[in-house]
N, C-alpha and C positions, 0 to 999 in steps of 0.2 A: 574428478567431477564425473558424474554419471548423467549425461543428458538424455539417455534413452528412457529414463524413469518417467512414467506418466503422472500427472497430477491426480491424486486420489479423490475420486468423486467430484461433486460440485465445488467450485472455488469458494472457500469460506470468507474470503476477504471482500466479497462484493458489497455487502451492506456497509462495511467500513469505508470502502472507497466511495460509495455514494454519499455518505455523510461527510467525508473529506472534501469531495467536490462541492457540496453545498456550502461548507464552511469557507472554502476558497472563493466561491462566487459572492458570498456576503462580505468577505474581508480579503480582497486581492493580495494584501501584503502579509497574509497569514503565514506563508511559507518562509518569510523573512524572520519570523520569531522563533525562539528556541522550541516552543511547542509545535510550531508548524514543521520545523525540520525533523523533529521526533516523529510527527505524523507521517511525513514523507518517507522516512527511513523504514517505518513499520507498515507501510501500506502495500509494499510489494510482496508477492508470494515468495517466501524465503527459499522454497525448494528450487526455484529457478537459479538462485545464486549460490546456495550452499548445499552440500550433500552430506 
């Protein structure tokens, strides 16, 4: 793992995260659904976890 690597440019996930937050606020149990779990898994910037 290389933690010294900087995120390239602006974080592209921001609009996606905003949409996910809106979806969760409308449906609090969204994360309990398979689709919600998929959204949660794909909402994190992957370069933080994988190299």
